[in-house]
N, C-alpha and C positions, 0 to 999 in steps of 0.2 A: 171063494175067497177073492178079495179085491186084488187085482194085479199090481197095484201100487205098493210100494214098500215104505217103511218109515224113513223119514228124512231128519236126521239129527241136526239141530241148530242150537247147540248149547251156548255158543257165543251170543246168538240172537236172543235167547232166553235171558241170559245174564244182563245184556244191555237193556232189554226192555224192562225187566224187573227193577234194575238199579238205576234206570234212566232218570227218574225223578225221586227225590228224597220224600218219603211219606212222613208227614209231621204227626199224624195220629199214632200214638204209641200206648197201647193198653198195658204194657209191661212195666212202665215206670222205670225204676232203677234196676230192674231185673235184666241184666245184660245177656245172661245165658238164654232166657226165654225169648228175648228179641232176636237173637241170632238163630235159635232153633226155628222160630217162625219164618225167618227169611229163607232158611234152607228148605223148609217144608213147602214154602210158596214156589220156590224154583222146581222142586220135585213134582209138585202138582202140575205146574206149567209144562214140564217135560212129558209127563204122562198124557196130558191132554193132546200135546203135539204128536207124540208117537202113535196115539190111537186115532188120530184124525181120519185116516184112510180106512179104518176098520168099519165094517157095515154096522149100522145102528141096530140091526136085528141080532147081532152077536151079544149074548148075555155077558160075556167077560168084559166087553167094552163099558157097559153100564156099571158093572160091579167095580172095576178098577178106578173108574172116574169118581164114583161115589166114595170109594175108600180114600182116594186122595183128598177129597173135600172133607171127609171125616177127620183126616189127619190134621188139617188146618184148625178145625174146631177143637180137637183134643189138645193141641199145643196151647191154644188160648185158655182152655180149661185148666191147664197145668201151671199157669203163670204164678199161682200162689202156692204151688206144691212141688216146686223144682227139687227141693231137698228131700221130699218124702218118697223114697224109692219103692216102698211097698204099698203106696196108696192105690186105690182102685183106679183112679184116673191115669196113674203112671202105667199100670198093667194094661189098661185099655189102649194107651198109646203104643206100647210095645207090641200088642196083639195086632193092631192095625198096620204097623210097620212090617211085621212078619207076613201078614196077609198080602200086602202090596208086593213084597218080594216074591211070594209064591205065584201071584197072578202075572207078574212081569215075566217070570220064567215060563209060565204056560203060554203067554203070548209069543215068546221066542220059539218054543217047541212047535207051536201051531203054524209058525211061519209068518205071523203078522209083524213081528219085530225082529230085527237082526240080533244075533247073539252078542255082537259088540255093544249095541245100544242097551240091550237087556243087562249086560254086565255093568255098564256105566250106571244105570239106574239102581240096580240092586246093591252095588257097592256104596252109592251115595245114601241109600236108605239105611244100610247097615251102619254107615258112619254116623248118621243122624241119631240112631239108637245109642251108639257108643258115646256120642257127644253128651246126650242127656244122662246116661249112666255115670260117666266120669264126673259130671258136674255134681251129681248126688253124693259120690263117695270121696271126692277130692278134699282132703283135709287142708290143703294149701289155700283153697278158695275161701276157707273160713278163718284161717290163722294168719295169713299174710296181710300186712297192712298196706293198702294201696292208696295212691294219691288221686286227686281229681284228674290230673293229666293222664294217669294210667287208664282212667275210665272213658276218656274221650274216644269217639269213633273217628279215627283220622280220615277214613274214606269219605266222610260226610263233609270234610273241609277241603275244597279244591286247592291243590298246591301246598297243603300243609305238610305232607310227607317230605316234599322236596326242600321246603324251608328248614324243617327239623334236621334232615340229613345234612344239609349245607352247614347249619349251625354246629352240628356235632363235629363235622369235618374241620370247620374253622377253629372250634374250640380245642380239638385234639392237637392241632398244629400251633396255633398262635397263643392260646390262653393257658394250656396245661403244661406245655414244654418249657423248660428253663430258658431264660433269655440267652444263655450262651449257645443254645442250639438253634436260635432263630436264624442264624446265618445259613443254615443248611437249607437246601431246597426240599420241596415236598417229595421229590423223587428219591432223595437220599435218605429219607426217614425209613428205617427198616423196622421189621416186626419186633426186633429186640429193643429198639428205642421205645416203641409204644408200650411194650410189655413192662418196661421199667418205670413207666409213668404211674404215679400213685393216683388211682381213680377208685372211688367207692362204687360198689356194684349197685345198679338200680334195682328197684323192687322186682322187675321182670327177670333180670339176670339172677338175682338171689333165688327166685322161685325155680328157675330152670336148673340152677346148680343143685338145689335141694332134690328135685326130681331125679337128676342123674346120680346123685349120691345114694338115693334109695334103690333105684332101678338098674343102675349100671349103664351099659351101652344101649342107646335108643336112636330111632330115626325121628325126623321132625314131626311126623304124624303121631307117633307114640307120645312124644313130649306134649304135643298140643292136646291130646286126649286127656292128659292129666292136668292141664291148665286151660279149662274151657273159657276162662275170662279173657284170654288173649287169642288173637287170630294167628294162623300159621305164618303169615308174612311177618307179623310183629316178632314172633318167636325166631324166625329165620334171621332177622336183622340182629337180634340180641345174641344169637349163637355165633354169627359172624364176628361180632365185637368181642365175645368171650374167647373165640379162637385166636383173634389178633392179640388179645391180652395174655394169652397163654394159660387161661383158666380151664379151657375145654379143648379136647383133642378131637379132630375130625378125620374120619377114614371113609374112603369111597368117594364117588363123584355124583353130582346132581341128585336125582331122587333116590339114589342108592346110598347116599351119605349117612353115616352113623356117627353119633357123638357120645363122648364119655369124658369124665373128669381127667384133666391132665395130671 
């Protein structure tokens, strides 16, 4: 066995994969498929990196690398069948994910990959399968009316998030509040003041409220699995707004936070 161990460089993988926006998009308007492919691309990159030190004579190295390449091809094949949960292509995709999870565990047991890195990869693989499954069964993704703005990938527009956040902040203080409250400083604006402001829920907020209404108390990841059309960061921002407005109650801190209807 090679004396070297795997060296996780998740940030390096993310920076390299996301460094340049790829204009070629075989998924068209299929946002779920495009996101699933990006996730698969990162996973394949991680698997190639983690097995770089493994001897080329080891059969499992060739097998797991081939399976990671198969995963990319299968996501592309699924681009027109994202909603067909029982299709042969969907079953092939899930089988490949499960095979990759098993081979990653075998690499860890054999000492080629650390258990920590194996856990990270297997968890990401399992999340990928859950992401596709939730997109197939989510009724919200079919029934909620979304605008063009909701479909934009804000990460592809440098500075766009900061501009939107600033505009939202300015609007909540200057445009939405009555003129009689304009004399108050921003520091004096309390959660009670914001809660009393009449603001219509955005499409994202409405979808989040609907999920919580059906499922009860959930974490961000659970909410995101029911709304594959939105990123976790986008959902986190909407949840913060809903908490501030008093529509949603938050318990716990950071990644252990749970949300329910107020």
